[in-house]
N, C-alpha and C positions, 0 to 999 in steps of 0.2 A: 587170559593173562597167564604168562609163563610162571613157573615156580620161582618164588623169591625166597632166598635164604634169610630166615629171620635174624634180625640184629636188634639187640636191646641195649639201651644206654639211658642212664638215669631213670630206671624203672619204667621205661616206655619203649615201644617199638619205633624204630627209625629206618630210613632207607639211605643208601649212598646215592650220590649224583647219578652214577651209571644205572643203578636200579630204577631210579625215578624216571630217567630219560627213556629207558627201555619200555617201562610201563606206559608212558605217555606217547610213545611212538615218535620220539625226536632224538636228537643227538645230545650227549653230555655237554658239549660246548654251548648249545642253546640254553640249557638249564643254567649253566654258570653265567652266561651273558645276561639272562633275565635277572639273576640275583645281583649282578654288578650294577645293572641299570636301575634297579629298584631297591637298592640296599637299605634305604631309609625306612622301608616298610617292614623289614625283617628284624626281629629281635632275637639275639642269641639266648638260648635256653627255652625259648618259646616256639620259634619257628625252625631253628637249626642248632646244631652243636658243632663247634670247631675243634677237631681232634688232631693232636700233634704230640710229639715226644713220646713219653712213656705210655700215655693213653693210647696212642696209635699202635705202639708195639704190643700192648696188651690186647687191643682189638684184633690185630692180626693173629695172635696166638689163640684167641678164643673163637675166631671165625676163619678157620683155615680154608674153607671153601670159597671165600671171597677173593676175587682177583684184584688185589691191591698191589700195584707195582712197587718194587723195592725203592724206586726213586721218589715215590710220593712222600712228601714231608708234612702236608696238611690235608686232612680229609674232612669234608662237610657231610654231616648226617642230618637228614630232613625229617622233622616230626610231621604228624598229621596236619597241623595247622600250616606248616611250611609247604607241604604238598598242595594244600588248598591254594596258597598264594601262587605257586607255580602253575597250577591248572588255570587260575584266573588270568595269568599273564599270557599263557599259550592260547587260551580261549578256543579250543577246538573240541569237536564232539568226542574225539578219541580221548583227549585229556580228561574231560569231565566224566566220561564213562569209566575210565580207568581209576579216577579219583574215588568214585563211588564204590568200586570194587575193592580198592585199597582200604577204604574205611571199614567195609563190612567183613572182608576176608583177611585182612592183614593187621592194620593198626589196632583194632579193638579186640584182638585175641590176646589172651594172656600167654606170653612167651614161656614163662616158667612151667605152666601146666601143659602146654602143647608140646614142648620139647622133651619133657621127662617121660621115659617109657613107663608104662604101667606094669606093676608086678602081677603075678598070677592071681594073688589074693584080691588085688584091686580090680582086676578084670572080672573075677567071679562076683565080687560085690556089686560092680556096675551092672552086670547082667541080672543079678537078683533084683536090684532096684528097678531096672527096666521091666522085669517080669511083674513085679508088684504093681507098678504104675499101669502096666497093660491090663492086669487082672482087675484093678480098681476101675479103670475106664470101661472095661467090658461088663463088669457087674452093674455099673451105672446105666449103661445102655440097656441091659437086660431088665433092670428094675423099671426103667422108664417105659420100656416096651410092654411089660406086664401091666403097669398101671394104665397105659393107654388101652390095652386089650380089655381090662376090667371096666374102664369107663365106657368103651364102645359097646360092650355086652350089656351094661346097665342101661345105656341110652336106647339100645335096640329093644330091650325088654319094656322100657317105659313107653316107647313108641307103639309097640304091639298092644300094650295094656290100654293106652288111651284111644287106640283105633276104635274100640268097641264102646267107648264112653261118650255120652252126649255132651260135648263141650260147648254146645251152642245154647243150652238151656240155662235156667237160673241155677245158682249154687245148690239149692235144694234138689232140683231135678238131677243135677250132676251127681250128688251124693246118692240119690235113689238108684241111678244107673250103675254106680260103682258097687252098691250092695248087691244088685242083680248079677254083676260080673263076679263077685265073690261066690255067689251061689253056683254059677256055671263053672267057675274055675275049680271049685272043691266038690262039685257033684252033690250039692245039698239043695234043700228047698229054700225058697225065698225067706220063709220064716226062720229057718235055721241060720241063714246068713245074717239076718237081723240080730239073732242071739249072739252070734260070733262077733258082730260089730259092737254090740252093747258091751260084751265082756272086755273087748280090747279098749273101748273108750273108758270104761271104769278103771282098768289098770293104768291107763295113760294119765288120768286126772285124779285118781284116788277118790272116785265119787260113785254114786249109785244112780245111773241114768234112768232106770225104770221108776224108782221111787220119786225122783225129781219130776219126771214127766207126769206121774200120777197126781202128785201134789199140785202141779201146774194146772192140769185139767180140772181138778176139783175146785181150785181157787177161781178159775175163769169160766166155769160152767161148760167145759168142752168135753167131747168124747172122741174116741177112735183116732187120736193123733198118732202119727208114725214118728219114729226117731228123727228123720230128716225134717218133718213138720215142726217138731218141738225145738230142735236145734236152730232152725231158722228163726223162730219166734224169740228165742233167748239170745240171739246173736252169736251162736257158736257153730253155725253150719260149716264155716271154713275149717274149724278144728275137726269136725266130723269127716270132712273130705281128706284131711291129712291122715287121720286114723285109717280110713278105708284104703287110702293109697299105700300105707305101710302094710296092711294085710295083703293086698294084691302083690306087693313086692316080695313077699316071703316065698322062698323056693318050695318049702313043704308046709303043709297045713299044721303039722305038729310042732313047728318052730315057735319058741316063745315070742310074743309080741314085744318089741322094744318100747322104751319110754318116748312119749311124744310131747313132753313138756316144753322143750326148748322152742322158743319162738311162737308159742301158742297162748291163746287167751286162757286165763285161769278159770276153771269151772266155778259156777256159783255155789 
């Protein structure tokens, strides 16, 4: 579409008959004829404005680039809705395509903003706003990328961790395998890994696992229970698995064990 000199009337953009005809690929007489033949469908102030007299003189002075003949006494200006009626009357692909372009690239632009040149300060402000927006979007992308990398690393670690754990056995067997994994990971004996597990469990639940297990064995006439055996009997083996999993997730052995209370069964 060729450049159209913007015209504003009654706080909205409008087009002359010649401009509209050129956009639709037809002659001005065809546009005028459509209007005459369907005049009952057009409403002044909604679809068009009829400009004459002083208004026409003022329009000429404000839009010197428009080719308005000196003999013209009445000029019709077409609104967006008027342009739609003309496109409907012509009903050609060219007219409908041009109408869509007019709506997007002409009618719905703010004339006052688009025609007023920006000062140097306004240009600098606009550039600063664009830079801030660009930096904001870039930071969001970087943050999202870092979060994704952390999640991927954690998932990879957990996969490697569980590769050596017997996930096909009972919960008690799983916990026992995880304690063995703690021993291998930290280079300690199986007994030392049990001690580490016991201490972590005590911190997590504010309890004394060894004393509880001793009391349980005494009351039930049992001997030589392991921590997984005892936790299975008292319904806390799943809590034990969570504690062992947390230990295995620590990067260094000397890191403090976090609290495991959320979502776990409270110790007896």
